[in-house]
C-alpha positions in Angstrom: -42.8 -40.4 70.0 -44.8 -41.6 67.1 -43.3 -41.3 63.7 -45.1 -39.7 60.9 -44.5 -38.5 57.4 -44.4 -34.7 56.9 -47.9 -33.5 56.4 -49.3 -30.5 55.0 -50.2 -28.0 57.8 -51.1 -24.4 58.3 -48.6 -21.8 58.7 -49.2 -21.1 62.2 -48.5 -24.7 63.3 -45.0 -25.8 63.7 -44.7 -29.1 61.9 -44.7 -32.4 64.0 -41.4 -33.6 62.5 -41.4 -36.8 64.4 -38.1 -38.4 63.4 -37.7 -36.1 60.4 -35.8 -33.4 62.1 -33.4 -31.0 60.5 -30.9 -31.5 63.2 -29.7 -34.6 65.0 -29.7 -35.3 68.8 -25.9 -34.9 68.7 -26.3 -31.3 67.6 -29.2 -30.5 69.9 -29.0 -32.8 72.9 -32.2 -33.3 75.1 -34.4 -31.2 72.9 -37.9 -32.6 72.3 -38.9 -32.5 68.6 -41.8 -30.2 68.9 -39.4 -27.6 70.3 -37.3 -27.9 67.3 -40.2 -27.6 65.0 -41.2 -24.3 66.8 -37.6 -23.2 66.6 -37.7 -23.8 62.8 -40.9 -22.0 62.6 -39.6 -18.9 64.4 -36.2 -19.0 62.7 -35.0 -15.7 60.9 -34.3 -17.8 57.7 -37.1 -18.7 55.2 -37.5 -22.4 55.3 -39.7 -24.7 53.1 -40.3 -28.5 53.2 -40.5 -30.1 49.7 -41.9 -33.4 48.6 -39.2 -34.8 46.5 -41.4 -37.6 45.1 -43.5 -35.3 42.9 -42.3 -34.8 39.4 -41.7 -31.2 40.3 -41.1 -30.9 44.0 -43.9 -29.4 45.8 -44.1 -27.2 48.9 -45.3 -29.1 52.0 -44.8 -26.3 54.5 -43.2 -22.8 54.7 -42.4 -20.7 57.7 -43.3 -17.2 58.4 -39.7 -15.9 57.3 -40.5 -17.4 53.9 -43.6 -15.1 53.7 -41.9 -12.0 54.7 -39.1 -13.0 52.2 -41.2 -13.7 49.1 -44.3 -11.9 49.8 -46.4 -15.2 49.4 -48.5 -16.4 52.4 -47.4 -19.8 53.4 -50.9 -21.1 53.3 -51.2 -20.1 49.5 -48.0 -21.8 48.3 -48.6 -25.2 50.1 -49.2 -27.8 47.6 -47.7 -25.8 44.9 -44.5 -26.8 42.8 -41.4 -25.0 44.0 -41.1 -23.5 40.5 -43.9 -21.0 41.4 -41.1 -18.8 42.7 -39.2 -18.6 39.5 -39.0 -15.4 37.5 -39.7 -15.5 33.8 -36.6 -13.3 33.3 -34.2 -15.8 35.0 -33.0 -19.2 34.3 -35.2 -22.1 35.0 -34.3 -24.5 37.9 -32.4 -27.5 36.6 -34.3 -30.3 38.4 -32.3 -33.0 36.9 -29.0 -31.6 38.2 -30.7 -31.1 41.6 -32.0 -34.7 41.7 -28.6 -36.1 40.8 -26.9 -34.1 43.4 -29.5 -35.2 46.1 -29.4 -38.9 44.9 -28.2 -41.9 46.8 -24.6 -41.1 46.3 -24.9 -37.7 48.2 -22.8 -37.4 51.2 -25.3 -35.1 53.0 -23.7 -31.9 52.1 -26.5 -29.3 51.2 -26.9 -28.4 47.6 -26.8 -24.7 47.0 -27.7 -22.5 43.9 -28.8 -19.0 43.1 -31.8 -18.3 41.3 -33.8 -15.0 40.3 -37.3 -15.2 42.0 -40.4 -13.2 41.7 -42.2 -11.9 44.7 -45.9 -11.9 45.1 -45.9 -8.0 44.3 -44.1 -8.6 41.2 -40.7 -7.5 42.4 -37.6 -9.5 41.7 -35.1 -10.8 44.3 -32.1 -13.0 44.0 -32.3 -16.1 46.4 -29.6 -18.6 47.5 -31.0 -22.1 48.2 -29.5 -24.4 50.4 -31.2 -28.0 50.0 -30.6 -30.8 52.4 -32.3 -34.2 53.0 -34.7 -35.1 55.7 -34.4 -38.9 56.5 -36.7 -41.1 58.5 -36.1 -43.4 61.1 -35.3 -46.1 58.6 -32.9 -43.8 56.9 -34.8 -43.3 53.8 -35.2 -39.6 52.4 -38.9 -38.4 53.1 -38.6 -34.7 52.5 -36.2 -31.9 51.3 -35.5 -29.0 53.4 -34.8 -25.7 51.6 -33.4 -22.7 53.2 -33.7 -19.4 51.3 -31.7 -16.3 51.9 -31.7 -12.9 49.9 -28.5 -12.3 48.1 -29.7 -9.6 45.8 -27.2 -7.1 47.2 -24.3 -9.6 46.7 -25.4 -10.3 43.1 -25.7 -6.6 42.4 -22.2 -6.2 44.0 -20.8 -8.9 41.8 -22.5 -7.6 38.7 -21.1 -4.2 39.4 -17.7 -5.6 39.9 -18.0 -7.6 36.8 -19.2 -4.7 34.9 -16.4 -2.6 36.1 -13.9 -5.3 35.1 -15.7 -5.5 31.6 -15.4 -1.6 31.2 -11.8 -1.6 32.3 -11.2 -4.3 29.8 -13.1 -2.5 27.2 -11.3 0.7 27.9 -7.9 -1.0 27.8 -9.0 -2.6 24.5 -10.1 0.5 23.0 -6.9 2.5 24.0 -4.8 -0.4 22.4 -7.0 -0.3 19.3 -6.7 3.4 19.0 -2.9 3.2 19.6 -2.6 0.7 16.9 -4.8 2.8 14.5 -2.5 5.8 15.3 0.5 3.7 14.2 -1.3 2.8 11.0 -2.3 6.5 10.3 1.5 7.3 10.5 2.1 5.6 7.2 -1.0 6.5 4.9 1.2 5.4 1.9 0.9 1.8 3.0 -1.2 0.0 0.4 -3.4 -1.7 2.8 -3.7 0.9 5.5 -7.6 1.2 5.4 -8.0 -2.5 5.3 -6.0 -2.9 8.5 -7.7 0.0 10.2 -10.9 -1.6 9.6 -9.7 -4.9 10.8 -8.6 -3.2 14.1 -12.0 -1.6 14.6 -13.7 -5.1 13.9 -12.5 -6.2 17.2 -15.2 -5.0 19.4 -16.3 -1.8 17.8 -18.1 -2.9 14.7 -19.0 -6.2 13.3 -17.5 -5.3 9.8 -16.3 -2.0 8.4 -14.9 -0.7 5.0 -13.8 2.6 3.5 -15.4 3.6 0.0 -13.5 6.4 -1.5 -15.4 8.6 -4.0 -12.7 8.6 -7.0 -15.1 8.8 -9.8 -17.7 6.9 -7.9 -17.7 5.1 -4.6 -15.5 2.0 -4.5 -14.0 -0.3 -1.9 -10.5 0.8 -0.9 -7.8 -1.2 0.8 -5.5 1.8 0.7 -5.3 5.5 -0.3 -4.1 6.3 -3.8 -2.1 9.4 -3.6 -4.0 10.8 -6.6 -7.7 10.4 -7.0 -8.1 7.9 -9.5 -11.0 7.9 -12.1 -12.9 4.6 -11.7 -14.1 3.0 -14.9 -17.8 3.9 -15.9 -20.1 1.3 -14.5 -22.3 -0.3 -17.1 -24.4 -3.5 -17.2 -22.3 -4.4 -20.3 -19.1 -6.3 -19.6 -16.3 -3.9 -20.7 -12.5 -4.0 -21.0 -9.9 -1.8 -19.5 -10.5 1.0 -22.1 -14.3 1.0 -21.6 -15.2 -1.0 -24.7 -17.7 -3.7 -24.7 -16.1 -7.0 -24.7 -18.6 -8.6 -27.1 -18.8 -7.1 -30.5 -22.1 -5.5 -31.2 -23.0 -4.6 -27.6 -23.1 -1.1 -26.4 -21.4 0.3 -23.5 -23.0 3.7 -23.8 -24.8 5.4 -20.9 -28.4 4.2 -20.5 -30.9 6.8 -21.6 -33.9 5.6 -19.5 -35.3 8.1 -17.1 -35.3 6.9 -13.6 -36.7 8.5 -10.4 -34.3 6.8 -8.2 -32.4 8.9 -5.8 -29.2 7.5 -4.7 -29.0 7.7 -0.9 -25.1 7.4 -0.9 -24.7 9.9 -3.6 -27.0 12.3 -1.9 -24.9 11.9 1.2 -21.5 12.4 -0.6 -22.8 15.4 -2.4 -23.9 17.0 0.9 -27.5 17.0 0.3 -28.0 14.6 3.3 -26.1 14.8 6.7 -25.0 11.6 8.2 -24.6 9.2 9.8 -27.4 7.4 7.8 -28.8 3.7 7.9 -28.4 2.1 4.7 -30.3 -1.0 3.9 -28.0 -3.6 2.0 -30.8 -4.4 -0.5 -30.2 -6.0 -3.9 -32.8 -3.9 -5.7 -31.0 -0.8 -6.4 -30.5 0.2 -9.9 -27.4 -1.1 -11.7 -24.6 1.3 -12.0 -25.6 3.3 -8.9 -23.3 3.9 -6.0 -26.0 2.2 -3.7 -26.0 -0.9 -5.8 -22.1 -1.0 -6.0 -21.6 -0.5 -2.1 -24.5 -2.8 -1.1 -23.2 -5.6 -3.4 -19.6 -5.0 -2.0 -20.6 -5.1 1.7 -22.9 -8.3 1.2 -20.0 -10.1 -0.4 -17.1 -9.0 2.0 -19.3 -9.3 5.2 -20.5 -12.7 4.4 -24.3 -11.6 3.9 -24.9 -13.0 0.5 -27.7 -15.3 1.9 -29.4 -12.5 3.7 -32.6 -11.3 2.4 -32.2 -8.8 -0.4 -35.5 -7.1 0.0 -38.4 -6.6 2.4 -38.2 -7.6 6.1 -34.9 -9.0 7.3 -32.7 -6.9 5.1 -29.4 -6.1 6.8 -28.7 -2.5 7.8 -25.3 -0.8 7.7 -24.3 2.6 9.1 -22.9 5.0 6.8 -20.5 8.0 7.8 -19.0 10.5 5.5 -15.1 10.9 5.2 -15.0 14.7 5.0 -12.3 16.6 3.1 -10.9 20.1 2.6 -12.1 20.5 -0.8 -14.7 17.7 -1.2 -15.9 14.6 0.6 -13.4 11.8 0.2 -15.9 8.9 0.5 -17.7 7.0 3.2 -17.2 4.5 6.0 -19.7 1.6 6.0 -20.1 -0.6 9.1 -22.3 -3.1 10.6 -23.2 -3.1 14.3 -21.6 -5.4 16.7 -23.4 -7.2 19.5 -20.4 -8.3 21.5 -18.3 -5.3 21.8 -18.9 -1.8 23.0 -22.4 -0.3 23.2 -23.8 1.7 20.2 -23.1 5.1 21.7 -19.5 4.3 22.3 -19.2 2.7 18.9 -20.6 5.7 17.2 -18.2 8.0 19.0 -15.2 5.8 18.0 -16.3 5.5 14.6 -16.6 9.4 14.2 -13.3 9.8 15.8 -11.8 7.2 13.3 -13.3 8.7 10.3 -12.1 12.3 11.2 -8.6 11.1 11.7 -8.7 9.0 8.4 -10.0 12.1 6.7 -7.1 14.3 7.9 -4.7 11.6 6.7 -6.2 11.4 3.2 -6.1 15.0 3.0 -2.5 15.2 4.1 -1.4 12.4 1.8 -3.1 13.9 -1.2 -1.9 17.4 -0.5 1.6 16.1 -0.4 1.1 14.1 -3.6 -0.2 17.2 -5.3 2.9 19.2 -4.1 5.2 16.4 -5.0 3.7 16.1 -8.5 3.9 19.8 -9.1 7.7 19.7 -7.9 8.3 16.6 -10.1 6.7 18.3 -13.1 9.0 21.3 -12.7 12.0 19.0 -12.3 11.2 16.9 -15.1 11.1 20.0 -17.3 14.6 20.8 -16.5 16.0 17.2 -16.6 18.7 16.8 -19.3 17.5 15.4 -22.7 19.5 13.4 -25.2 18.8 13.6 -29.0 20.0 11.0 -31.4 22.9 12.3 -33.3 23.4 10.6 -36.7 26.9 9.1 -37.1 27.9 9.3 -33.4 27.4 6.7 -30.6 26.3 8.9 -27.6 25.6 7.8 -24.1 24.6 10.0 -21.2 24.1 9.5 -17.5 22.9 11.7 -14.7 22.2 11.0 -11.0 21.5 13.6 -8.4 23.1 13.0 -4.9 19.7 13.6 -3.2 17.2 10.7 -2.9 14.3 13.3 -2.6 15.0 15.2 -5.8 15.3 14.3 -9.6 17.6 17.2 -10.2 20.5 18.9 -8.6 23.2 21.5 -9.7 24.7 19.3 -12.4 23.5 19.0 -16.0 24.2 18.0 -19.6 22.7 18.7 -23.0 23.1 17.1 -26.4 22.1 19.3 -29.2 21.4 18.8 -32.8 22.2 22.5 -34.0 21.9 21.5 -37.7 22.5 18.4 -39.9 26.3 18.8 -39.8 26.8 20.2 -36.3 26.0 18.7 -32.9 26.5 20.4 -29.5 27.5 19.0 -26.2 27.0 20.9 -22.9 28.1 19.7 -19.5 27.9 22.0 -16.4 28.0 22.0 -12.6 26.4 24.6 -10.2 27.6 24.8 -6.7 25.4 23.1 -4.2 22.6 20.4 -4.2 19.6 22.3 -3.1 16.6 23.9 -4.8 18.5 27.0 -5.5 21.3 25.2 -7.2 18.6 23.6 -9.3 17.0 26.7 -10.2 20.3 28.3 -11.3 21.0 25.1 -13.3 17.7 25.6 -15.2 18.5 29.2 -15.9 21.8 28.6 -17.2 20.8 25.6 -19.3 18.2 27.8 -21.0 20.6 30.5 -21.6 23.3 28.3 -23.1 20.7 26.5 -25.3 19.5 29.7 -26.7 23.0 31.0 -27.7 24.2 27.6 -28.9 21.5 27.6 -31.7 22.4 31.2 -32.5 26.3 31.0 -32.5 28.2 27.8 -33.6 31.7 28.6 -32.2 31.9 27.7 -28.5 34.1 30.7 -27.3 31.6 33.3 -28.4 28.7 31.3 -27.0 30.3 31.4 -23.5 31.1 35.1 -23.8 27.3 35.9 -24.4 26.5 33.5 -21.5 28.8 35.6 -19.3 27.3 38.9 -20.3 23.8 37.6 -19.6 24.6 35.9 -16.3 26.3 39.0 -15.0 23.0 41.0 -15.7 20.8 38.4 -14.2 22.9 38.4 -10.9 22.7 34.7 -10.4 23.7 33.9 -6.9 25.5 30.6 -7.5 28.8 30.0 -9.1 28.8 27.4 -12.1 31.3 25.8 -14.3 30.7 24.3 -17.8 32.1 22.9 -21.0 30.6 23.7 -24.3 31.7 21.8 -27.3 30.6 21.4 -30.9 31.2 18.4 -33.4 31.2 19.1 -37.1 31.2 16.2 -39.6 34.2 16.8 -41.9 34.4 14.1 -44.2 31.8 12.0 -46.4 28.1 12.6 -47.0 25.6 13.2 -44.0 25.2 9.9 -42.3 21.6 8.5 -42.2 19.8 8.5 -38.9 19.4 5.5 -36.8 15.8 4.8 -38.2 17.1 5.1 -41.8 19.8 2.3 -41.5 19.9 -1.2 -40.7 22.1 -4.2 -40.1 25.6 -4.0 -38.8 26.0 -0.4 -39.7 23.1 0.7 -37.8 24.2 -1.2 -34.8 27.6 0.5 -34.8 26.1 4.0 -35.2 27.5 4.4 -38.7 25.6 5.1 -41.9 25.4 2.6 -44.7 27.5 5.0 -46.9 30.1 5.0 -44.2 30.6 1.3 -44.0 34.2 0.3 -44.5 35.6 3.7 -43.9 35.5 6.0 -40.9 34.0 9.6 -40.4 36.1 12.3 -38.9 34.7 15.0 -36.7 36.2 18.4 -35.8 35.8 19.0 -32.2 35.7 22.6 -30.9 35.4 23.5 -27.3 35.7 26.2 -24.5 35.9 25.7 -20.9 34.5 28.0 -18.1 36.2 26.7 -15.0 35.3 23.1 -15.7 37.4 20.0 -15.5 39.1 19.1 -18.9 37.3 16.5 -21.2 39.1 13.3 -22.0 40.0 12.1 -25.5 40.6 8.5 -25.7 42.4 7.0 -28.7 43.4 3.4 -28.9 44.0 3.3 -25.2 45.9 6.5 -24.9 44.1 9.3 -23.0 44.5 13.0 -23.7 43.1 15.6 -21.3 41.7 18.5 -23.5 42.7 21.3 -21.1 42.9 24.0 -23.6 40.5 27.1 -23.9 40.3 27.4 -20.2 38.7 30.3 -18.4 37.0 31.6 -15.4 33.7 30.4 -13.9 30.5 31.3 -15.7 29.8 34.9 -15.2 33.3 35.9 -14.1 34.9 36.1 -17.6 36.6 39.4 -17.8 38.5 38.5 -21.0 37.3 37.1 -24.3 36.7 33.4 -24.3 38.9 31.2 -26.6 38.1 28.1 -28.6 40.4 25.0 -28.8 39.9 22.4 -31.6 41.0 18.8 -32.3 39.9 16.1 -34.8 38.1 12.9 -33.6 39.1 9.9 -35.7 37.2 6.6 -36.1 37.1 4.8 -32.8 38.0 7.9 -30.7 35.9 8.5 -27.6 35.2 11.8 -26.0 34.3 11.7 -22.2 32.8 14.7 -20.5 32.0 14.6 -16.8 31.4 16.6 -13.6 33.6 16.5 -10.4 30.9 14.1 -8.7 32.3 11.3 -10.8 35.9 11.6 -9.3 35.8 13.7 -6.1 35.9 12.0 -2.8 36.7 13.0 0.7 39.4 10.6 1.3 41.5 11.8 -1.7 42.5 14.8 -3.6 40.8 15.9 -6.8 44.0 15.4 -8.7 44.1 11.7 -7.5 40.6 11.3 -8.6 41.4 12.7 -12.2 44.4 10.3 -12.3 42.0 7.4 -11.5 39.6 8.5 -14.3 42.4 8.7 -16.9 43.8 5.3 -15.9 40.3 3.7 -16.1 39.5 5.3 -19.3 42.8 4.0 -20.8 42.0 0.5 -19.9 38.4 0.2 -21.2 38.2 -2.1 -24.3 34.4 -1.7 -25.0 33.5 -0.4 -28.4 30.0 1.1 -27.8 29.5 4.3 -25.8 27.1 2.5 -23.2 29.9 0.0 -22.4 32.3 2.6 -21.9 30.1 4.7 -19.8 28.9 1.5 -17.7 32.6 0.6 -16.9 33.3 4.2 -15.8 30.5 4.1 -13.3 31.3 0.6 -12.2 34.8 1.5 -11.3 34.4 5.2 -10.2 30.8 5.9 -9.0 29.8 3.2 -6.7 29.5 5.4 -3.8 29.2 9.0 -5.1 29.3 12.0 -2.8 28.0 14.8 -5.2 25.8 14.8 -8.2 27.2 13.0 -11.2 26.8 13.7 -14.9 28.7 11.9 -17.7 28.5 12.2 -21.6 30.3 9.7 -23.7 30.7 10.3 -27.4 32.4 7.7 -29.6 33.0 7.8 -33.3 32.1 4.4 -34.8 34.9 2.6 -36.5 33.2 0.2 -38.9 36.6 -1.2 -40.0 37.8 -2.3 -36.4 34.8 -2.5 -34.3 33.9 -6.1 -33.5 37.4 -7.3 -34.4 39.2 -6.5 -31.1 38.5 -8.5 -28.0 36.8 -6.6 -25.4 36.5 -7.1 -21.7 33.7 -4.9 -20.1 30.6 -5.3 -17.7 27.8 -7.3 -19.2 25.3 -4.6 -18.2 24.2 -1.3 -19.7 21.9 1.4 -18.7 20.1 4.5 -20.4 17.7 7.2 -19.1 15.0 8.0 -21.7 12.5 10.8 -21.7 8.8 9.9 -21.5 8.1 10.2 -25.3 7.4 8.1 -28.3 10.9 8.7 -29.7 12.2 6.8 -26.8 10.8 3.5 -28.0 12.9 3.8 -31.2 16.0 4.6 -29.1 15.4 1.6 -26.8 15.3 -0.7 -29.8 18.5 0.7 -31.3 20.1 0.4 -27.8 19.3 -3.2 -27.5 20.4 -3.7 -31.3 23.9 -2.2 -30.5 24.4 -3.9 -27.1 23.3 -7.4 -28.6 25.8 -7.0 -31.3 28.6 -5.9 -28.9 27.8 -9.0 -26.7 27.4 -11.3 -29.7 23.8 -12.3 -28.5 21.5 -13.8 -31.0 17.7 -13.5 -30.9 17.9 -9.7 -31.4 14.4 -9.6 -33.0 12.8 -11.1 -29.8 14.6 -8.7 -27.7 13.6 -5.7 -29.6 9.9 -6.7 -29.6 10.1 -7.2 -25.8 11.9 -3.7 -25.1 9.5 -2.0 -27.6 6.5 -3.2 -25.4 7.9 -2.5 -22.2 9.1 0.9 -23.1 5.9 1.7 -24.9 3.9 0.8 -21.7 6.2 3.1 -19.8 5.5 5.9 -22.3 1.9 5.5 -22.6 0.9 4.6 -19.0 3.8 6.0 -16.8 5.5 9.3 -16.2 8.7 10.7 -15.4 11.8 9.6 -17.2 12.2 6.0 -18.2 15.2 3.8 -17.1 16.4 1.2 -19.4 18.9 -1.5 -18.1 20.3 -4.6 -19.9 22.0 -7.5 -18.4 23.8 -10.5 -19.9 22.9 -13.3 -17.5 24.8 -16.0 -19.3 21.6 -17.9 -20.4 19.8 -14.9 -21.9 19.1 -11.1 -22.1 17.5 -9.5 -19.0 15.6 -6.3 -19.8 14.6 -3.9 -17.0 12.4 -0.8 -17.6 11.6 1.6 -14.7 9.1 4.4 -14.6 7.5 6.6 -11.9 3.8 5.0 -12.1 3.5 2.4 -9.3 0.6 0.6 -10.9 1.7 -2.9 -12.1 1.4 -3.8 -15.9 -1.9 -5.6 -16.8 -2.2 -8.5 -19.3 -5.3 -8.1 -21.3 -7.1 -10.0 -24.2 -7.0 -7.1 -26.4 -9.9 -4.7 -27.3 -12.8 -5.8 -29.2 -13.5 -2.5 -31.0 -10.1 -1.0 -31.3 -6.6 -2.2 -32.1 -3.9 -3.0 -29.4 -4.0 -4.4 -26.0 -1.7 -7.3 -26.7 1.6 -5.8 -25.5 2.1 -7.9 -22.4 0.8 -11.0 -24.2 3.8 -10.6 -26.7 6.1 -10.2 -23.8 4.8 -13.4 -22.1 5.2 -15.2 -25.4 8.8 -14.2 -25.8 10.0 -13.8 -22.2 9.7 -14.6 -18.5 8.7 -11.3 -16.9 7.6 -9.8 -13.6 7.6 -6.5 -11.7 8.4 -5.0 -8.4 8.0 -1.7 -6.6 11.0 0.6 -7.1 11.1 3.9 -5.3 7.9 5.8 -6.0 7.3 3.8 -9.2 7.8 0.3 -10.5 10.4 -1.8 -12.3 9.3 -4.3 -15.0 11.8 -6.9 -15.9 11.8 -9.5 -18.8 14.3 -12.3 -19.4 14.2 -13.1 -23.1 14.2 -16.8 -23.7 16.9 -18.0 -26.3 15.6 -19.5 -29.4 18.3 -22.2 -29.4 18.8 -23.6 -25.9 22.2 -24.2 -24.6 23.4 -27.8 -25.1 23.4 -29.9 -21.9 26.6 -30.3 -20.0 28.2 -33.7 -20.2 27.1 -36.0 -17.4 24.0 -33.8 -16.7 
């Protein structure tokens, strides 16, 4: 049979394949080639012969099945490139890869691929191509034979399975994300809760998201402040922390220019527009507006600083309101994602997120308001100490509950007149709010009668009468004592003296000689005070009587004299009472401890009592230490006491002077130089607590061996800020002074913060030999 190259023929004629047959004689023994050609023509599989020598393989012949599959008449496609079958919506055929696979190194295995084709009627179908070589008698490749089959159903099924897998993965991812967000919402007090929630939603729900709370203006928030903070007024002029212009002569006042700009975000927050809304992140919003602030913040945080700021191409964010019970809390701003969930799902998830965050913010701030109210009431009932001229007084109070600032114990130091001071210490049964309320009532009653009557016995009689009429439900015990100065002129107050006399608590006129005080007291079922004189302890157990309100007989008054160097200790049972020992044993331990104390300042005596007896209290603890300074002996006798001191000061300007005086006395007792530096540092730290904090201020001093460590604790969690001062007003240099004189830092403590400073010694310690 004559050999011939494949020729272009009409569709109705089977090609004369000659030796270019698609099967070998071994596969179809004894069949003449024309029969094989007719078999290929009548096969139910679409087949085309391609000319591989053309730049783009062209169609030499196509069978009738090809026409039925593609809708193209075989006569119409002969001579056209095979790419005529491609769809514009699919990927183009990689001819280079096909030629490489069909090259000389081919082992004869058909090359297969799938491609989206377009039928003659415009419909699309997926076809799988199986391409093999047709060789001549000399073994050279003279044509390619492509067999086409419709795999649209398989592709659809595979796409459906892949979509189902993606949906399942997306659902699993969404469930995991929502679960993580739920855990974050359980701790709304975490300072970065909103930032972490946005980071979780940034994994497939939104490309970027951020919360902007409306606390005096929209501002980006990593967390939720428990109390809505007032943001500084926005101004085109650079201002300091107090709102003053940093450059002298500039005005930070509100511009008076009239503008017709309507802020879209302010309209949304104020309820004039319902969201969500699309918000262009333009750079042309008026300075100081919420729109300008939010746009600039989002552009910076989302990495869009190089994006157009006006006209076409401006990025657009979606803004959703964060609602609240009383007012809108703020907005959630997000950018759409292209790789995550669809827009509808994203919108539903964002809405669910915002609603849950809104509930969390509402709950947090509602609790914060209630907590603030409770703390305000508690602080109004907290004991307060006044400075008593001529006496060294130290007080301590600690409730057993971590959730309350007050309990059933209390003390009071009263300056009744210039010559008489009053001391009260009491204990109401229980630790709950009812005990605290009873304590507040009794404290007010005792204070009122103490200023009216100066003798303790009659004071307690009047208290008994009033309490019986008030029908107070809780039992209470107390000791009321008065101290009357009996020798010498009235001592000067702490701010009227200086030097060693002030440090010891005595006046300048009393230097060199002691001042005696007459002590009168009456007890209503309370533990006896202790009088410590040169290592000998006396229990003042006279003038005893029934609990407050149960006195059926006249209250008596006992008296004694306090000499210079004497110490009076009043306390509640929380200092000595333990479950593993009897109360008598605890009282014996207190007496033994008091007898061994050698400190010559009231704070040192109190610190040692607490260190030895109150490490793990099981009840409220209140302690009052009153010491009569002894100018003739103080500082001459060796002392061994803890090198730490503590005070609790009210949040008022007078506490600054008290803190300086406490540091002065302590440094003298510890023989620490550089007192002036320590005074300046404690003044600035306590002043910051008074001006910017709230609640009582805790002051602690520690001798570290190479300097004095000062700790000041208040209830404001915001850290101290170092400023460069104020251009238009005095002040603002407090923390700069601290930095010049000490190493300092801060840390969170409870609901507030603790600021510490270690005063650098003026004269460094000499180097050790061999160092």
